[in-house]
C-alpha positions in Angstrom: 34.0 12.6 -4.8 32.6 11.2 -8.2 31.7 7.7 -6.7 29.8 9.2 -3.7 26.2 8.5 -3.0 25.1 12.1 -3.4 26.7 12.2 -6.9 25.2 9.0 -8.1 21.6 10.3 -7.1 22.5 13.4 -8.9 23.4 11.3 -12.1 20.3 9.1 -11.7 18.1 12.4 -11.6 19.9 13.6 -14.7 19.2 10.2 -16.7 15.8 9.5 -15.2 12.7 9.7 -17.3 11.1 11.3 -14.1 13.9 13.5 -13.0 12.5 16.3 -14.7 10.5 17.7 -11.4 13.6 16.9 -9.5 16.0 19.5 -11.2 16.1 21.8 -8.3 17.3 18.8 -6.2 19.8 17.7 -8.7 21.4 21.2 -8.6 21.4 21.3 -4.8 22.9 17.8 -4.8 25.7 19.3 -6.9 26.1 22.6 -4.8 25.8 21.3 -1.2 26.9 18.9 1.0 24.3 16.1 2.0 24.2 17.7 5.5 23.4 20.9 3.9 20.4 20.1 2.4 17.1 21.4 3.8 14.4 18.9 4.9 12.5 19.6 1.9 15.2 18.6 -0.3 15.9 15.4 1.9 12.4 14.4 1.5 12.5 15.3 -2.2 15.4 12.8 -2.5 13.8 10.2 -0.7 10.7 10.4 -3.0 13.0 10.2 -6.1 14.6 7.3 -4.7 11.3 5.4 -3.9 9.9 6.3 -7.4 12.8 4.9 -9.0 12.9 1.8 -6.9 8.9 1.3 -7.7 9.4 1.9 -11.4 11.8 -1.2 -11.9 10.7 -4.4 -13.4 11.6 -6.5 -10.3 9.7 -4.4 -7.8 6.6 -4.1 -10.0 6.6 -8.0 -10.2 6.9 -8.2 -6.2 4.4 -5.5 -5.6 1.8 -7.2 -8.3 2.6 -10.6 -6.5 1.7 -9.2 -3.2 -1.4 -7.4 -4.4 -2.5 -10.8 -5.9 -2.0 -12.5 -2.5 -3.8 -9.7 -0.8 -6.7 -10.0 -3.2 -6.6 -13.7 -2.8 -6.7 -13.4 1.0 -9.9 -10.7 1.0 -11.9 -13.0 -1.5 -11.2 -15.8 1.0 -12.3 -13.6 4.0 -15.5 -12.3 2.1 -16.6 -15.9 1.4 -15.8 -17.0 5.0 -17.7 -13.7 6.3 -20.6 -14.5 4.1 -20.8 -18.1 5.2 -20.8 -17.0 8.8 -23.5 -14.4 8.1 -25.6 -17.0 6.7 -25.0 -19.4 9.7 -26.0 -16.6 11.9 -29.0 -15.7 9.9 -30.1 -19.3 10.1 -29.7 -19.4 13.9 -31.7 -16.2 14.3 -34.6 -17.5 11.8 -34.8 -20.8 14.0 -34.3 -19.1 17.3 -37.1 -16.8 16.3 -39.5 -19.7 15.0 -39.1 -21.7 18.2 -39.5 -18.6 20.4 -42.4 -17.3 18.3 -44.2 -20.6 18.7 -43.7 -20.7 22.4 -44.8 -17.2 22.8 -47.7 -17.6 21.1 -48.6 -20.9 23.1 -48.3 -19.0 26.4 -50.2 -16.3 25.2 -53.3 -18.8 24.2 
């Protein structure tokens, strides 16, 4: 069947700039039914399709946008953590200065 998805995948491999490393898979898709593919061939097909999807401009834009969002969230979290550490440090200094004065008074 010329319009079956395995045949479309085979054609994609033939025309893809990354298809060179998938030539064995291309051959297998031409020779076998999908149900006859080995687990290794199925995983190779999945990897090829994922690589193809990730190389598209639209997916790249989405991934880059998400990465920028993550970076903004991480930067905000770093700032919040730093502020929290400063507050905790100030509390410890205050407690030690109050406790140190009281302890010194008790020892005298």
